[in-house]
C-alpha positions in Angstrom: -41.5 109.1 -47.9 -44.1 106.3 -48.4 -41.8 103.7 -50.3 -39.1 104.5 -47.1 -41.9 103.6 -44.8 -42.9 100.4 -47.0 -39.2 99.0 -46.9 -39.1 99.6 -43.0 -42.0 97.8 -42.7 -41.3 95.2 -44.7 -38.1 94.8 -43.3 -39.8 94.4 -39.8 -41.9 91.5 -41.2 -38.8 89.5 -42.4 -36.8 89.7 -39.8 -40.1 88.4 -37.5 -40.8 85.8 -40.0 -36.7 84.7 -39.8 -37.0 84.4 -35.9 -40.1 82.1 -35.9 -37.9 79.8 -38.5 -35.1 79.8 -36.0 -37.6 78.3 -33.0 -39.3 75.9 -34.8 -36.1 74.6 -35.9 -34.8 73.9 -32.5 -35.4 70.1 -31.5 -38.4 69.7 -28.6 -37.5 67.3 -25.9 -39.4 64.1 -25.7 -41.2 63.6 -22.3 -39.0 61.0 -19.6 -40.2 57.3 -19.8 -42.2 56.6 -17.0 -40.2 53.7 -15.2 -41.3 49.9 -15.9 -42.5 48.2 -12.9 -41.8 44.8 -11.3 -45.1 43.6 -12.6 -44.2 44.0 -15.8 -40.7 42.9 -16.1 -40.1 40.4 -18.1 -36.8 38.9 -15.5 -38.4 39.1 -12.0 -34.7 38.2 -10.5 -32.0 40.9 -11.8 -29.1 38.9 -13.7 -25.5 39.5 -14.1 -24.4 41.2 -16.8 -21.7 38.5 -17.1 -23.8 35.4 -17.8 -24.7 34.7 -21.9 -28.2 36.0 -22.9 -29.4 32.3 -23.5 -28.2 31.5 -20.0 -29.4 34.6 -18.3 -33.4 33.6 -19.9 -33.1 29.6 -18.5 -31.7 30.6 -14.9 -32.1 28.9 -12.8 -32.8 25.6 -14.4 -35.3 22.8 -12.8 -31.5 21.3 -11.9 -30.3 24.4 -10.0 -33.3 24.6 -7.7 -33.0 21.3 -6.6 -29.3 21.5 -6.1 -30.1 24.8 -4.0 -31.7 22.5 -1.6 -28.9 19.9 -1.0 -25.5 22.1 -2.0 -23.5 25.2 -1.9 -22.6 26.3 -5.1 -22.4 29.5 -7.2 -24.2 29.8 -11.0 -21.0 30.2 -13.4 -21.4 31.6 -17.4 -21.4 28.8 -19.9 -18.3 27.8 -21.3 -17.6 27.5 -24.9 -14.4 25.9 -26.4 -11.7 26.0 -27.3 -13.1 23.2 -29.7 -14.9 20.9 -28.3 -15.0 22.0 -25.4 -17.5 23.5 -23.8 -20.9 23.1 -21.2 -24.2 25.2 -20.1 -25.9 25.1 -16.6 -22.8 25.2 -15.2 -22.2 25.6 -11.1 -19.2 26.1 -8.8 -19.9 23.2 -6.2 -18.3 24.5 -3.1 -20.4 22.1 -0.4 -23.0 19.6 0.1 -25.7 19.9 2.9 -25.7 16.5 4.5 -29.3 15.9 6.2 -28.2 16.2 10.0 -27.1 20.2 8.4 -23.6 19.2 8.3 -21.5 20.7 5.4 -19.1 18.5 3.4 -17.3 20.7 1.7 -15.0 20.1 -1.8 -11.7 20.9 -1.5 -10.9 22.8 -4.1 -14.9 23.9 -5.2 -15.9 21.9 -8.7 -16.4 23.3 -11.6 -19.1 21.0 -13.3 -22.5 20.7 -15.0 -25.3 20.8 -12.9 -26.5 17.3 -13.3 -23.1 16.1 -12.2 -23.5 18.4 -9.5 -26.7 17.3 -8.6 -25.4 13.2 -8.5 -22.2 13.5 -6.9 -24.7 15.7 -3.8 -27.0 13.2 -3.9 -24.5 10.0 -3.5 -22.8 11.8 -0.9 -25.8 12.2 1.1 -27.5 9.1 0.6 -24.3 6.8 0.1 -21.1 7.7 1.1 -22.4 9.5 4.4 -24.0 6.3 5.4 -20.9 4.6 5.2 -18.7 6.3 7.2 -20.8 4.7 10.0 -18.2 1.8 9.6 -15.4 4.4 10.4 -14.4 6.2 13.4 -15.7 9.6 12.6 -18.0 11.5 10.0 -17.3 13.3 6.7 -15.9 16.5 6.5 -14.7 16.9 3.3 -14.1 15.7 -0.3 -10.7 16.3 -2.4 -11.3 17.4 -6.1 -8.6 16.3 -8.0 -10.5 17.0 -11.5 -13.4 18.8 -12.5 -13.8 20.9 -15.7 -10.8 21.1 -18.1 -10.6 21.3 -21.7 -8.4 17.8 -22.6 -8.2 15.0 -24.3 -8.9 11.8 -22.2 -5.8 10.7 -19.8 -4.7 13.7 -20.5 -3.3 12.9 -24.3 -2.9 15.3 -26.8 -4.9 14.7 -29.9 -7.4 12.1 -28.3 -10.9 11.7 -27.8 -12.6 14.7 -25.6 -13.0 13.8 -22.0 -15.9 14.2 -20.0 -13.8 16.5 -17.9 -13.7 19.0 -21.0 -17.7 19.0 -21.4 -18.1 19.1 -17.1 -19.4 16.3 -17.1 -16.5 14.3 -14.9 -15.1 14.6 -10.9 -11.8 13.4 -10.1 -11.8 11.9 -6.1 -9.1 11.8 -4.3 -8.6 10.8 -0.5 -12.0 11.7 1.5 -11.2 13.9 4.7 -12.5 13.2 8.2 -13.7 15.4 11.1 -11.4 14.0 13.3 -8.5 15.5 10.6 -7.0 12.3 9.3 -7.7 11.4 5.3 -8.5 8.2 3.7 -7.9 7.1 0.4 -10.9 5.0 -0.6 -8.4 4.0 -3.8 -5.9 2.4 -1.6 -6.4 -1.4 -0.1 -5.4 -0.5 2.5 -8.8 1.4 3.5 -11.5 -0.9 4.7 -12.2 -3.5 2.3 -15.9 -3.4 3.5 -16.1 0.2 3.0 -14.5 0.3 -0.2 -17.2 -2.1 -1.7 -20.2 0.0 -0.3 -18.7 3.3 -1.8 -17.8 1.4 -5.0 -21.5 -0.1 -5.5 -23.2 2.9 -4.8 -20.8 4.6 -6.9 -21.7 2.2 -9.8 -25.5 2.7 -9.4 -25.3 6.6 -9.6 -23.3 7.6 -12.1 -22.5 6.2 -16.5 -18.7 5.5 -15.6 -16.5 4.6 -12.6 -12.6 4.4 -12.7 -10.8 2.9 -10.2 -7.7 0.9 -9.1 -7.8 -1.8 -12.2 -9.2 0.1 -14.9 -6.0 1.5 -15.9 -2.8 3.2 -15.0 -4.3 6.6 -15.0 -6.9 6.1 -12.3 -4.5 3.9 -10.1 -4.5 6.2 -7.0 -7.9 8.1 -7.5 -11.5 7.3 -8.4 -13.5 9.3 -11.6 -16.9 9.3 -12.3 -19.3 10.7 -14.7 -22.6 11.0 -16.8 -21.4 9.9 -20.2 -24.5 9.4 -22.4 -23.6 6.0 -24.5 -26.0 3.7 -26.8 -28.6 2.0 -24.9 -27.3 3.7 -21.7 -24.6 1.5 -21.5 -22.7 2.0 -18.3 -19.0 1.4 -17.4 -18.0 0.1 -13.9 -14.4 -0.7 -13.4 -13.1 -0.1 -10.2 -11.6 -3.2 -8.4 -11.7 -4.2 -4.4 -8.7 -5.4 -4.0 -7.8 -7.3 -1.0 -6.1 -5.5 1.9 -2.1 -6.0 2.0 -0.5 -8.3 4.5 2.5 -8.3 6.4 5.0 -10.3 5.3 6.1 -12.5 7.9 10.0 -11.9 8.5 11.8 -15.2 7.9 13.1 -17.0 10.6 16.7 -17.3 10.4 17.5 -21.4 11.0 19.0 -22.2 14.0 23.2 -22.4 13.8 24.2 -25.9 14.2 25.7 -27.1 17.7 29.1 -28.3 17.4 29.5 -31.8 19.1 32.9 -32.3 20.9 34.2 -35.5 20.4 34.6 -37.6 23.8 37.5 -39.0 22.2 39.2 -35.9 22.4 39.1 -35.4 25.5 39.4 -38.4 26.6 41.8 -40.6 24.6 41.2 -44.9 24.4 44.1 -45.2 27.1 41.7 -43.5 29.7 43.2 -45.5 32.9 47.2 -44.6 32.7 49.4 -45.0 35.5 49.7 -41.4 36.5 46.8 -39.9 38.7 46.1 -36.8 36.3 45.4 -39.3 33.6 42.8 -41.5 36.1 40.8 -38.4 37.0 40.6 -37.0 33.8 39.2 -40.5 32.8 36.7 -40.7 36.0 35.5 -36.8 34.5 34.9 -38.4 30.9 32.9 -41.6 31.9 30.7 -39.1 34.8 31.8 -41.8 37.4 32.8 -39.3 39.9 29.5 -37.2 40.0 27.7 -40.5 40.2 26.4 -40.6 36.7 24.5 -43.4 36.1 23.6 -44.4 32.1 
């Protein structure tokens, strides 16, 4: 009997030990982490996840802070490739705030690096806007003929990478006025003094200005960029040609006057015996009308 009791006791002890081991094997839940306060957050402003990490950490750049005071734009992700193409600190420039509060739209919006977007905005505000005083209406919009585009210069395959492929250039088409009209600064029909003023201001702000007279690729638009060259070398190639004058239509020479010979109607034998011949003779000599030579 004693042996049976010992066996039962031993079975109970083994059962209890197995239950304890099973409980200890279960995972003990960890306490939830405390939420991070704004004061301890490394980024006070939430950044969209689409931005590359290096852009997110540096945003907003000093350039973007300045641009925000004079333009409407949206920050864009960095552009990487293909090939040598790419740009950082990229914005989509949508409009420029003039000193009087008016907005000059960019049509369509231009994808540019912030530095050239800022240079374009300053040029429009300080130079192009005041130059519009020569015209009948204030500035309303700029036509964007080309901003970021991964391509070779002048769209030639295999050529050296264009500044457009670095987000560092803008091609300008006609400017639009508030009265609905458009004016092409590359066209010689635009007032010469206005074109000259716009050209001089552009060449003082941008490292490259190409327009009519530079080559056939820029005969009908204006290209500006901030290409960096040795010794801060600049290129300004935009000929301000004289307005075309209307050619005067040549006046046709007068038709020659056919002089009828008096002898044809007045034969030398004007005084003949007949009365008809005498009347004809008097008519030729003018005596009948009292003519005096």
